[in-house]
C-alpha positions in Angstrom: -16.2 -27.4 25.7 -16.7 -27.9 22.0 -14.1 -28.3 19.3 -14.4 -26.1 16.2 -12.6 -26.1 12.9 -11.6 -22.7 11.6 -11.3 -23.3 7.9 -9.3 -20.9 5.7 -8.7 -20.7 2.0 -6.1 -23.1 0.6 -3.4 -20.5 0.5 -4.2 -18.3 3.5 -3.2 -14.7 3.5 -2.5 -12.4 6.5 -6.2 -11.3 6.6 -7.4 -14.9 6.9 -4.7 -15.9 9.3 -5.3 -12.9 11.5 -9.0 -13.6 11.6 -8.3 -17.2 12.7 -6.2 -15.8 15.6 -9.0 -13.4 16.6 -11.7 -16.2 16.2 -9.6 -18.4 18.4 -9.1 -15.6 21.0 -12.9 -15.0 21.2 -13.8 -18.7 21.2 -11.4 -19.4 24.1 -13.4 -16.9 26.1 -16.4 -19.1 25.5 -14.5 -22.4 26.3 -14.5 -23.4 22.7 -11.3 -25.0 21.4 -10.4 -24.1 17.8 -8.2 -25.7 15.2 -7.1 -23.8 12.1 -7.3 -25.9 8.9 -6.2 -25.0 5.4 -5.8 -27.1 2.2 -2.9 -25.8 0.3 0.3 -24.4 1.7 1.7 -21.3 3.3 3.4 -20.1 0.2 4.6 -16.5 0.8 7.5 -15.8 3.0 5.6 -13.0 4.9 2.8 -15.4 5.7 5.3 -18.0 7.0 6.9 -15.3 9.1 3.5 -14.2 10.4 2.8 -17.8 11.5 6.2 -18.1 13.1 6.3 -14.8 14.9 2.8 -15.0 16.2 3.0 -18.7 16.9 -0.2 -19.5 14.9 -1.0 -23.2 15.2 -2.3 -24.5 11.8 -3.2 -27.9 10.4 -2.7 -28.7 6.7 -5.6 -30.8 5.3 -4.7 -34.3 4.2 -6.8 -37.1 2.7 -8.6 -38.9 5.4 -8.8 -35.9 7.7 -11.2 -36.8 10.5 -13.9 -34.0 10.4 -16.0 -36.1 12.8 -13.6 -35.2 15.7 -15.1 -31.6 15.6 -18.5 -30.2 16.6 -18.7 -27.5 14.0 -16.7 -25.3 11.6 -16.4 -21.7 10.5 -15.3 -20.1 7.3 -13.2 -16.9 7.6 -12.2 -14.4 5.0 -13.9 -16.7 2.4 -17.1 -18.6 1.8 -15.7 -21.9 0.9 -15.1 -21.5 -2.8 -11.3 -21.4 -2.4 -11.3 -24.5 -0.1 -10.3 -27.5 -2.2 -11.6 -30.0 0.3 -15.0 -28.3 0.8 -16.9 -31.2 -0.6 -15.2 -33.5 1.9 -16.7 -31.7 4.9 -19.6 -33.9 6.1 -23.1 -32.4 5.3 -24.1 -32.9 8.9 -21.2 -31.0 10.4 -22.8 -27.7 11.5 -21.5 -24.5 9.8 -21.2 -22.2 12.8 -20.0 -18.9 11.1 -19.1 -17.3 7.9 -17.3 -14.0 8.2 -16.1 -12.3 5.0 -15.6 -9.0 3.2 -15.9 -10.4 -0.3 -19.0 -10.5 -2.6 -21.6 -13.1 -1.7 -20.8 -16.3 -3.6 -24.0 -18.2 -3.1 -26.5 -19.3 -0.6 -25.0 -20.1 2.8 -26.6 -21.6 5.8 -24.7 -20.8 9.0 -25.7 -20.1 12.6 -23.8 -16.8 12.3 -23.3 -15.0 8.9 -21.5 -11.6 8.6 -20.6 -10.6 5.0 -19.7 -7.0 4.6 -18.5 -5.7 1.2 -18.0 -2.1 2.4 -14.8 -2.9 4.4 -11.3 -3.5 3.2 -10.5 -6.5 5.4 -12.2 -9.3 7.3 -9.8 -8.4 10.0 -11.6 -5.1 10.5 -14.8 -7.0 11.2 -13.0 -9.2 13.7 -11.6 -6.1 15.3 -15.1 -4.9 15.9 -16.0 -8.2 17.5 -13.1 -8.0 19.8 -13.9 -4.4 20.7 -17.5 -5.3 21.5 -16.6 -8.5 23.3 -16.2 -6.9 26.6 -12.5 -7.8 26.6 -10.3 -4.7 27.0 -7.1 -5.3 25.0 -4.0 -4.9 27.2 -0.6 -4.6 25.6 0.9 -6.2 28.7 -0.9 -9.5 28.0 0.7 -11.7 25.4 -2.5 -13.1 23.9 -4.0 -9.6 23.7 -0.9 -8.2 22.0 -0.8 -11.2 19.7 -4.4 -10.7 18.5 -4.1 -7.0 18.1 -0.9 -7.3 16.1 -2.3 -10.1 13.9 -5.5 -8.1 13.1 -3.6 -4.9 12.3 -1.3 -6.9 10.0 -4.4 -8.4 8.3 -6.0 -5.0 7.8 -2.8 -3.5 6.4 -2.3 -6.4 4.1 -5.7 -6.5 2.5 -5.9 -2.7 2.2 -2.5 -2.3 0.5 -1.0 -0.7 3.7 -4.2 1.4 4.2 -4.2 2.9 0.7 -7.5 1.1 -0.1 -8.9 1.3 3.4 -12.4 2.3 4.2 -13.4 4.4 7.2 -14.3 1.2 9.0 -10.8 -0.1 8.5 -9.3 3.1 10.0 -11.5 2.8 13.0 -10.5 -0.8 13.5 -6.8 0.1 13.2 -7.2 2.9 15.7 -8.8 0.5 18.2 -6.0 -2.0 17.8 -3.1 0.3 17.8 -2.6 0.8 21.6 -2.2 -3.0 22.1 0.0 -4.0 19.2 3.6 -5.4 19.3 5.4 -2.7 17.3 8.5 -4.8 16.9 6.6 -7.7 15.3 4.6 -5.2 13.1 
């Protein structure tokens, strides 16, 4: 029954956006409502298309944003250093999770922390979460197809269409592949 902010970098890329979709998917299974917040703009046409085709609800940060309306927040595909409004987040708002594949950027205090530098995309990490969640992805279910497609797009984007992929990324892509929407991909 809680409300959680999912905070992305100011100019979210497909990896970050796909992780927000997966985080929302997993949170809904626990009766947690999520809200995807970013501080800049969706600047690249492929990112705007991703949001439109997968119907990803996002909120653009604005001055006076009411952080107090939420119970916690998570940082995905980043650790807060590329979030322009980071200092505006109240100190007493709990940081629930930080999930990232970039180098550690400083000390973080979160209930859940998963930073892996040996993977090509944070979406690969989220694919593992979905795989181990107990939810079997079913291509016939819209929300399952949506999360699988988003995550595969995120993996492909951050690994330069799998050219820079690590074995972990390939395993994640293989897991997602049966449930994706090939037309959107």
